[in-house]
N, CA and C of each residue as an Amber inpcrd file, in Angstrom:
protein
   456
 -40.2350000 -15.9940000 -87.9190000 -41.3690000 -16.0050000 -86.7910000
 -42.0110000 -17.5820000 -87.5490000 -42.6760000 -18.4690000 -86.6280000
 -43.4310000 -19.5680000 -86.7780000 -44.7540000 -19.2620000 -87.0400000
 -45.2220000 -19.7000000 -88.0850000 -46.7140000 -19.6740000 -88.4920000
 -47.6070000 -20.4030000 -87.4450000 -48.6910000 -19.6190000 -87.1300000
 -49.3820000 -19.9690000 -86.1060000 -50.6120000 -21.1120000 -87.0930000
 -50.6730000 -22.3720000 -86.1850000 -51.9060000 -23.1010000 -87.0760000
 -53.0270000 -23.3220000 -85.9910000 -54.2030000 -23.4810000 -86.7810000
 -55.4550000 -23.5290000 -86.0280000 -55.7410000 -25.1370000 -85.1710000
 -56.0230000 -24.9150000 -84.2560000 -56.0150000 -26.3740000 -83.2000000
 -57.5880000 -26.4720000 -83.7670000 -57.5210000 -28.0980000 -83.3250000
 -58.9920000 -28.6560000 -83.7660000 -59.5330000 -28.5440000 -82.2300000
 -60.5040000 -27.7000000 -82.1070000 -61.0940000 -27.4110000 -80.8150000
 -61.8820000 -28.3260000 -79.9830000 -62.6990000 -29.4890000 -80.9590000
 -63.1040000 -30.5870000 -80.5420000 -62.2260000 -31.4750000 -80.0450000
 -61.2670000 -31.9090000 -80.8430000 -60.3200000 -32.7960000 -80.3740000
 -59.7190000 -32.4610000 -79.0920000 -59.1530000 -30.8640000 -78.7860000
 -58.9880000 -30.8150000 -77.4970000 -59.9710000 -30.7920000 -76.2320000
 -61.2380000 -30.5090000 -76.7260000 -62.3660000 -30.8950000 -75.4070000
 -62.3750000 -32.2640000 -75.3520000 -62.2410000 -33.2000000 -76.4330000
 -62.2190000 -34.7210000 -76.0840000 -60.9280000 -35.2080000 -74.9980000
 -59.9280000 -34.5710000 -75.3270000 -58.4700000 -34.6110000 -74.6670000
 -58.7140000 -34.3540000 -73.3880000 -59.3150000 -33.1190000 -72.9460000
 -59.7370000 -32.7120000 -71.8350000 -60.2910000 -33.8530000 -71.0170000
 -61.4770000 -34.1690000 -71.3870000 -62.3010000 -35.0650000 -71.0530000
 -61.5520000 -36.2170000 -70.5210000 -60.7960000 -36.7320000 -71.5970000
 -60.0520000 -38.0630000 -71.3130000 -59.3010000 -37.9440000 -70.2960000
 -58.4750000 -36.7020000 -70.2320000 -57.3940000 -36.7110000 -68.7950000
 -58.3020000 -36.2900000 -67.6770000 -59.1970000 -35.9170000 -67.6680000
 -60.1400000 -35.4360000 -66.3730000 -60.5600000 -37.0490000 -65.8160000
 -61.3270000 -37.8560000 -66.9780000 -61.3730000 -39.2820000 -66.4160000
 -60.0480000 -39.9320000 -65.7740000 -59.2150000 -39.7360000 -66.3850000
 -57.9200000 -40.4330000 -65.6100000 -57.6250000 -39.7740000 -64.4260000
 -57.3720000 -38.4310000 -64.2890000 -57.1490000 -37.5800000 -63.1280000
 -58.2440000 -37.8400000 -62.1560000 -59.2590000 -37.3130000 -62.5090000
 -60.2980000 -37.0750000 -61.5700000 -60.7650000 -38.5640000 -60.8650000
 -60.9770000 -39.2620000 -61.8640000 -61.6510000 -40.6160000 -61.3900000
 -60.9130000 -41.4650000 -60.3880000 -59.7830000 -41.6220000 -60.7730000
 -58.7070000 -42.3510000 -60.4380000 -58.1780000 -41.9740000 -59.2030000
 -57.9280000 -40.4610000 -59.2170000 -57.2950000 -39.9680000 -57.9540000
 -58.1480000 -39.3480000 -57.1740000 -59.3920000 -39.1490000 -57.5340000
 -60.3560000 -38.4550000 -56.5520000 -61.3960000 -39.3330000 -56.2880000
 -61.8680000 -39.8970000 -57.1200000 -63.4160000 -40.8340000 -57.1370000
 -63.3620000 -41.9760000 -56.2550000 -62.2340000 -42.5830000 -56.8060000
 -61.9930000 -43.9880000 -56.0500000 -61.5930000 -44.0730000 -54.7620000
 -60.6270000 -42.9690000 -54.1490000 -60.3590000 -42.8040000 -52.7270000
 -61.3720000 -42.3070000 -51.9820000 -62.4470000 -41.6490000 -52.4750000
 -63.7130000 -41.0530000 -52.2750000 -64.3830000 -42.5140000 -51.7060000
 -64.5930000 -43.3220000 -52.8990000 -65.6540000 -44.3630000 -52.7890000
 -65.2010000 -45.6170000 -51.6150000 -63.5820000 -45.5710000 -51.3310000
 -63.3340000 -46.2670000 -50.4300000 -63.5420000 -45.5450000 -49.0480000
 -63.5010000 -44.4790000 -49.1810000 -63.8610000 -43.6590000 -47.7550000
 -65.3620000 -43.6150000 -47.3030000 -66.1300000 -43.7210000 -48.0970000
 -67.7170000 -43.4260000 -47.6680000 -68.2380000 -44.8350000 -47.6790000
 -67.6630000 -45.7170000 -48.5580000 -68.2420000 -47.3360000 -48.4850000
 -69.5300000 -47.3710000 -48.5360000 -69.9800000 -46.2900000 -49.3860000
 -71.6810000 -46.4020000 -49.6920000 -71.8950000 -47.5410000 -51.1820000
 -72.9910000 -48.4210000 -51.1800000 -73.1500000 -49.4150000 -51.9360000
 -73.3220000 -48.7080000 -53.2390000 -74.3380000 -48.0970000 -53.2730000
 -74.6760000 -47.3310000 -54.7490000 -73.4080000 -46.4740000 -55.4560000
 -72.5140000 -46.1420000 -54.3150000 -71.4390000 -45.3840000 -55.0190000
 -70.4930000 -46.1320000 -55.4840000 -70.3420000 -47.3350000 -54.7530000
 -69.3740000 -48.3830000 -55.3920000 -70.1270000 -48.9860000 -56.6610000
 -71.3170000 -49.1940000 -56.7860000 -71.8030000 -49.7190000 -58.0580000
 -71.3430000 -48.3220000 -58.9870000 -71.7030000 -47.4060000 -58.7580000
 -71.3860000 -46.3430000 -59.7100000 -69.6120000 -46.4900000 -60.2370000
 -68.9320000 -46.5610000 -59.1870000 -67.5330000 -46.6820000 -59.5930000
 -66.9850000 -48.0310000 -60.3600000 -67.7250000 -48.8750000 -60.3690000
 -67.4950000 -50.3030000 -61.3900000 -67.5510000 -49.6180000 -62.5940000
 -68.3420000 -48.7460000 -62.8770000 -67.9330000 -48.2800000 -64.3250000
 -66.7230000 -47.6360000 -64.6550000 -66.2890000 -47.4790000 -63.7730000
 -64.7670000 -46.5830000 -63.7720000 -63.5270000 -47.5680000 -63.2190000
 -63.7240000 -49.0180000 -63.5140000 -62.8750000 -49.6170000 -62.7740000
 -62.4690000 -50.8490000 -64.0160000 -61.2440000 -51.2760000 -63.9190000
 -60.8570000 -52.4090000 -65.1380000 -61.6840000 -53.7070000 -64.8010000
 -61.9910000 -54.4510000 -65.8110000 -62.6890000 -55.7720000 -65.7580000
 -62.0240000 -56.7400000 -65.7240000 -61.8080000 -57.7700000 -65.3290000
 -60.7760000 -58.8170000 -65.3920000 -61.4310000 -60.0240000 -66.3270000
 -61.2450000 -59.7580000 -67.4850000 -61.4380000 -60.5620000 -68.5310000
 -62.8040000 -61.1420000 -68.8190000 -63.6770000 -60.4640000 -68.4150000
 -65.0030000 -60.9830000 -68.7550000 -65.8800000 -59.5490000 -69.0100000
 -65.3510000 -58.9280000 -69.9750000 -66.2770000 -57.8050000 -70.8040000
 -65.3630000 -56.7740000 -70.6900000 -66.1180000 -55.5060000 -70.2840000
 -65.2910000 -54.1390000 -70.6310000 -66.3580000 -53.2350000 -69.7740000
 -65.4820000 -52.2010000 -69.3710000 -66.2210000 -51.1410000 -68.5310000
 -65.8110000 -49.6210000 -69.2890000 -66.4350000 -48.4960000 -68.9720000
 -66.1920000 -47.3180000 -69.4830000 -64.6240000 -46.8230000 -69.1840000
 -64.0160000 -47.4390000 -68.1040000 -62.6550000 -47.1930000 -67.9330000
 -61.7840000 -47.8140000 -69.0230000 -62.0270000 -49.0400000 -69.4210000
 -61.1280000 -49.6350000 -70.6060000 -61.1360000 -48.7390000 -71.6920000
 -62.0260000 -47.9000000 -71.9090000 -62.0470000 -47.1900000 -73.4090000
 -61.0810000 -45.8440000 -73.1710000 -60.5530000 -45.7280000 -71.9750000
 -59.5860000 -44.3900000 -72.3210000 -58.3650000 -44.7890000 -72.8030000
 -57.6370000 -45.8060000 -72.8860000 -56.3580000 -46.0280000 -73.7960000
 -57.0410000 -46.1680000 -74.9990000 -58.1710000 -46.8820000 -75.7960000
 -58.2560000 -46.8040000 -76.8970000 -58.5760000 -45.3410000 -77.6180000
 -59.1570000 -44.4500000 -76.6300000 -59.7150000 -43.2320000 -76.9000000
 -58.3530000 -42.2010000 -77.3930000 -57.3930000 -42.6040000 -76.3250000
 -56.1670000 -41.6440000 -76.6840000 -55.5750000 -42.0750000 -77.8060000
 -55.3360000 -43.5930000 -78.5640000 -55.2130000 -43.8940000 -79.5230000
 -55.7490000 -43.2130000 -80.6960000 -57.1650000 -43.0640000 -80.7440000
 -57.8910000 -42.5250000 -81.3990000 -57.5140000 -41.1910000 -81.6620000
 -57.3800000 -40.1190000 -80.5210000 -57.3380000 -38.9340000 -80.7840000
 -55.6550000 -38.6190000 -81.5870000 -54.9820000 -39.4870000 -80.7960000
 -53.4790000 -39.2870000 -81.7860000 -53.7060000 -39.7420000 -83.2300000
 -54.4530000 -40.4740000 -83.8160000 -54.6810000 -40.9290000 -85.0110000
 -55.3990000 -39.7690000 -85.6670000 -56.4570000 -39.1720000 -85.0310000
 -57.0470000 -37.7950000 -85.8250000 -55.9850000 -36.7800000 -86.0690000
 -55.0080000 -36.3620000 -85.0160000 -54.2760000 -35.1450000 -84.9630000
 -53.1170000 -35.6380000 -85.8240000 -52.7780000 -36.6160000 -86.3490000
 -51.4500000 -36.9960000 -87.2540000 -51.9260000 -36.1230000 -88.2050000
 -52.6520000 -36.4660000 -89.3320000 -52.9700000 -35.6710000 -90.5550000
 -52.4000000 -34.1070000 -90.5820000 -53.1180000 -33.6360000 -89.5200000
 -52.7610000 -32.0780000 -89.2580000 -51.6200000 -32.1320000 -89.2380000
 -50.8250000 -32.5160000 -88.3090000 -49.1830000 -32.2250000 -88.0840000
 -48.5760000 -32.6920000 -89.0380000 -48.8290000 -33.8940000 -89.4470000
 -47.8920000 -34.4730000 -90.6290000 -47.9530000 -33.8420000 -92.1450000
 -49.0480000 -33.1620000 -92.1170000 -49.0770000 -32.2690000 -93.4860000
 -48.0100000 -31.3050000 -93.5720000 -47.9150000 -30.7920000 -92.1940000
 -46.4970000 -29.4770000 -92.6210000 -45.5040000 -29.9810000 -92.6900000
 -45.1590000 -31.3080000 -92.3820000 -43.9090000 -32.0550000 -92.7320000
 -43.7520000 -32.5790000 -94.1510000 -44.8400000 -32.6020000 -94.9580000
 -44.8020000 -32.8620000 -96.3470000 -44.0820000 -31.7060000 -97.0970000
 -44.4180000 -30.3380000 -96.7960000 -44.1030000 -29.3000000 -97.5710000
 -42.6250000 -29.0660000 -97.0570000 -41.7190000 -29.3680000 -96.0110000
 -40.7140000 -29.1910000 -95.5320000 -39.7450000 -29.6390000 -96.3390000
 -38.7350000 -28.7520000 -97.0870000 -37.8020000 -29.2720000 -97.9270000
 -36.7510000 -29.8430000 -97.6920000 -36.5330000 -29.8600000 -96.4020000
 -35.0760000 -31.0180000 -95.7620000 -35.8110000 -32.1160000 -95.1070000
 -35.8510000 -33.0640000 -95.9050000 -36.4740000 -34.2500000 -95.5060000
 -35.8920000 -34.9660000 -94.1770000 -34.4740000 -34.7040000 -94.1210000
 -33.7850000 -35.1390000 -92.8980000 -34.3880000 -34.5780000 -91.5010000
 -34.5200000 -33.1720000 -91.7300000 -35.2280000 -32.5020000 -90.7240000
 -36.4280000 -33.0440000 -90.0960000 -37.5260000 -33.4540000 -91.1570000
 -38.5680000 -34.3250000 -90.6330000 -38.4380000 -35.3340000 -90.0210000
 -37.4980000 -36.3450000 -90.6310000 -37.0900000 -37.8780000 -89.7960000
 -36.8270000 -37.3190000 -88.6810000 -35.9430000 -36.5110000 -88.3630000
 -35.4340000 -35.9440000 -87.2200000 -36.3380000 -35.7290000 -86.1830000
 -37.2210000 -35.0380000 -86.5080000 -38.3810000 -34.7700000 -85.7070000
 -39.0960000 -35.8530000 -85.2300000 -39.6470000 -36.8170000 -86.3570000
 -40.3600000 -38.0510000 -86.1080000 -39.5120000 -39.0880000 -85.0670000
 -38.3530000 -38.9730000 -85.1430000 -37.4220000 -39.8990000 -84.3030000
 -37.3290000 -39.5050000 -83.0000000 -37.1840000 -38.1090000 -82.7620000
 -37.2450000 -37.5020000 -81.6610000 -38.5440000 -37.4610000 -80.8520000
 -39.6450000 -37.4070000 -81.7480000 -40.9550000 -37.4210000 -80.9700000
 -41.2060000 -38.8560000 -80.3370000 -41.1080000 -39.8730000 -81.4290000
 -40.8850000 -41.2650000 -80.9430000 -40.1330000 -41.6340000 -79.7870000
 -38.9890000 -41.1330000 -79.8800000 -37.9980000 -41.1980000 -78.7190000
 -38.5020000 -40.7990000 -77.4370000 -38.9480000 -39.8060000 -77.3400000
 -39.5680000 -39.1400000 -75.9860000 -40.7940000 -39.7700000 -75.6910000
 -41.6720000 -40.0710000 -76.1770000 -42.7160000 -40.6640000 -76.0340000
 -42.4840000 -41.9940000 -75.3650000 -41.4730000 -42.8800000 -76.1630000
 -41.2020000 -43.9520000 -75.4480000 -40.6410000 -43.7400000 -74.0850000
 -39.6970000 -42.9990000 -74.0110000 -39.0800000 -42.7000000 -72.4700000
 -39.9150000 -42.4790000 -71.7570000 -40.8640000 -41.6150000 -71.9760000
 -41.9280000 -40.9390000 -71.2970000 -42.6880000 -42.2200000 -70.6720000
 -42.9290000 -42.8320000 -71.6170000 -43.6990000 -44.3890000 -71.2650000
 -43.0530000 -45.2590000 -70.1930000 -41.6600000 -45.2390000 -70.4460000
 -40.9210000 -45.7210000 -69.3970000 -40.7350000 -45.4140000 -68.1660000
 -40.7920000 -44.0670000 -68.0980000 -40.8990000 -43.1220000 -66.8120000
 -42.2410000 -43.2160000 -66.1040000 -43.4340000 -43.5840000 -66.8500000
 -44.6290000 -43.5830000 -66.3150000 -44.7230000 -45.1210000 -65.4930000
 -43.8760000 -46.1940000 -66.1360000 -43.6650000 -47.4730000 -65.4510000
 -43.1830000 -47.1310000 -63.9310000 -42.3000000 -46.3440000 -63.6800000
 -41.8840000 -46.3420000 -62.3380000 -40.4100000 -46.8880000 -62.1180000
 -40.0090000 -47.5990000 -63.3250000 -38.8920000 -48.5340000 -62.8610000
 -37.5950000 -48.1500000 -63.7240000 -37.9710000 -46.9700000 -64.6950000
 -36.6130000 -46.8120000 -65.3830000 -35.4230000 -46.1450000 -64.6630000
 -35.6710000 -45.5780000 -63.8610000 -34.3920000 -45.0540000 -62.7120000
 -33.7170000 -46.0940000 -61.9080000 -34.5510000 -47.2500000 -61.7920000
 -33.8800000 -48.4110000 -61.1200000 -32.9700000 -48.9680000 -61.7130000
 -32.7110000 -48.8920000 -62.9970000 -31.7860000 -49.5590000 -64.0410000
 -31.6120000 -51.1940000 -63.5760000 -33.0120000 -51.5190000 -63.4180000
 -33.0370000 -52.9780000 -63.4490000 -33.6400000 -53.7460000 -64.6550000
 -32.7570000 -54.2070000 -65.2270000 -33.6800000 -54.9110000 -66.7600000
 -34.5000000 -55.6380000 -66.4110000 -34.6760000 -56.3590000 -65.5190000
 -35.9660000 -57.2700000 -65.1790000 -37.2060000 -56.4700000 -64.8860000
 -36.9010000 -55.1600000 -64.5710000 -38.1950000 -54.3780000 -64.2450000
 -38.8320000 -53.4680000 -65.1620000 -37.9190000 -53.3110000 -66.2250000
 -38.2180000 -52.4430000 -67.5030000 -38.7350000 -53.0420000 -68.5940000
 -39.8900000 -52.7190000 -68.8110000 -40.3640000 -53.3000000 -70.0590000
 -40.6610000 -52.3470000 -71.1990000 -40.2780000 -53.0600000 -72.0800000
 -39.9590000 -52.0510000 -73.7240000 -41.2150000 -51.3960000 -73.9750000
 -42.2600000 -52.3370000 -74.0090000 -43.7540000 -52.2370000 -74.5370000
 -44.9440000 -52.3440000 -73.6250000 -45.1900000 -51.4260000 -73.0080000
 -46.1600000 -52.0410000 -72.1490000 -47.1800000 -50.7940000 -71.5770000
 -47.3220000 -49.6970000 -72.5480000 -48.2890000 -48.9100000 -71.9370000
 -48.5050000 -47.9660000 -73.1440000 -49.7780000 -47.0340000 -72.7580000
 -50.1560000 -46.1020000 -73.9140000 -49.6810000 -45.3800000 -74.7330000
 -48.4210000 -44.7390000 -73.7660000 -47.2880000 -43.6450000 -74.5150000
 -46.3350000 -44.4920000 -75.5200000 -46.0350000 -45.7370000 -75.1860000
 -45.3050000 -46.5950000 -76.2170000 -46.0400000 -47.0880000 -77.5610000
 -47.5770000 -47.3570000 -77.0600000 -48.2070000 -47.7710000 -78.1330000
 -48.7020000 -46.5290000 -79.1810000 -48.7250000 -44.9370000 -78.6600000
 -48.7400000 -43.8550000 -79.4460000 -47.6550000 -43.9370000 -80.0170000
 -46.3060000 -43.9830000 -79.4360000 -45.0660000 -43.8600000 -80.2020000
 -45.0410000 -44.8770000 -81.4900000 -45.1940000 -46.2870000 -81.0370000
 -45.2210000 -47.0150000 -82.2980000 -46.3320000 -46.5650000 -83.5060000
 -47.5280000 -46.4290000 -82.9570000 -48.5260000 -46.0410000 -84.0520000
 -47.8700000 -44.6190000 -84.9570000 -47.1620000 -43.7890000 -84.1530000
 -47.0820000 -42.5990000 -84.6880000 -46.0500000 -42.6490000 -86.0300000
 -45.0250000 -43.4140000 -85.4860000 -43.8740000 -43.9240000 -86.2330000
 -44.4750000 -44.4010000 -87.7380000 -45.3040000 -45.3500000 -87.6170000
 -45.8140000 -46.0950000 -88.8100000 -46.3400000 -45.3630000 -89.4540000
 -47.2190000 -44.4430000 -88.7720000 -48.4320000 -43.8580000 -89.3720000
 -47.8070000 -42.7800000 -90.0480000 -46.6490000 -42.2460000 -89.6260000
 -45.8230000 -40.7730000 -90.0440000 -45.1460000 -41.5730000 -91.5250000
 -44.4420000 -42.6020000 -91.4570000 -43.7940000 -43.3130000 -92.5810000
 -45.0760000 -43.4110000 -93.7510000 -46.1070000 -44.1050000 -93.6330000
 -46.8790000 -44.0940000 -94.1850000 -47.6260000 -43.2180000 -94.9770000
 -47.6710000 -42.1040000 -94.2550000 -48.2930000 -40.6920000 -94.4770000
 -47.2450000 -39.8460000 -95.6660000 -45.9560000 -40.1810000 -95.3100000
 -45.0480000 -39.2480000 -95.8450000 -44.7320000 -40.0820000 -97.3120000
 -44.9190000 -41.2960000 -97.1810000 -44.1110000 -42.2580000 -98.5210000
 -45.3090000 -43.1430000 -99.2110000 -46.6920000 -42.8320000 -98.7610000
 -47.6170000 -43.7440000 -99.5350000 -48.4300000 -42.8720000 -99.9260000
 -49.0360000 -42.9680000-101.4120000 -50.1100000 -42.1570000-102.0400000
 -51.2410000 -42.6400000-101.2430000 -52.1510000 -41.3910000-101.2490000
 -53.4660000 -41.5220000-100.2600000 -54.4910000 -42.3350000-100.8280000
 -54.5030000 -42.6170000-102.3830000 -55.3350000 -43.6600000-102.5160000
 -54.7640000 -45.0600000-102.0780000 -53.7170000 -45.2290000-101.7420000
 -53.0800000 -46.7890000-101.1420000 -53.7010000 -46.4310000 -99.8920000
 -53.4100000 -45.5760000 -99.0810000 -53.7460000 -45.2770000 -97.6140000
 -54.8560000 -45.6920000 -97.4630000 -56.1240000 -45.0560000 -98.4350000
 -57.5190000 -45.1410000 -98.2440000 -57.7080000 -46.8720000 -98.5560000
 -57.1450000 -47.3600000 -99.4240000 -57.1950000 -48.8170000 -99.8410000
 -58.2110000 -48.9820000-101.0310000 -58.2290000 -47.5350000-101.9370000
 -58.9400000 -47.8040000-102.9650000 -57.6060000 -48.1560000-104.3850000
């Protein structure tokens, strides 16, 4: 029987808010704004649109927020790996997670099944950034002393 682990509820709430912003704002509020075409509503939606090279809006904080949440949750998940006696099992889990995140990221691009090498981008979205961050962080967490990680 697997031991149960306590979840960090504040992180789950933040993750839910971030996903709500992705789904509700992009999938519901933007089409609604195009349908009603009210000036005040379009001004409100500007906050949830990407800005082209001249500043940023709150929408541009979604990806960094996902990276932050992944970083916050890693010590909780990786601390279980430190006590596992079979280190190869730990490395297999890490490689499996990185590979799955990478493939899911390629699937999100929508070009993976077309098998056109010119349209498959190896590193272009949040899931792939999380995969690389996870790989590097996991190796540092498992093999570098805490005092070196902190920089003291």
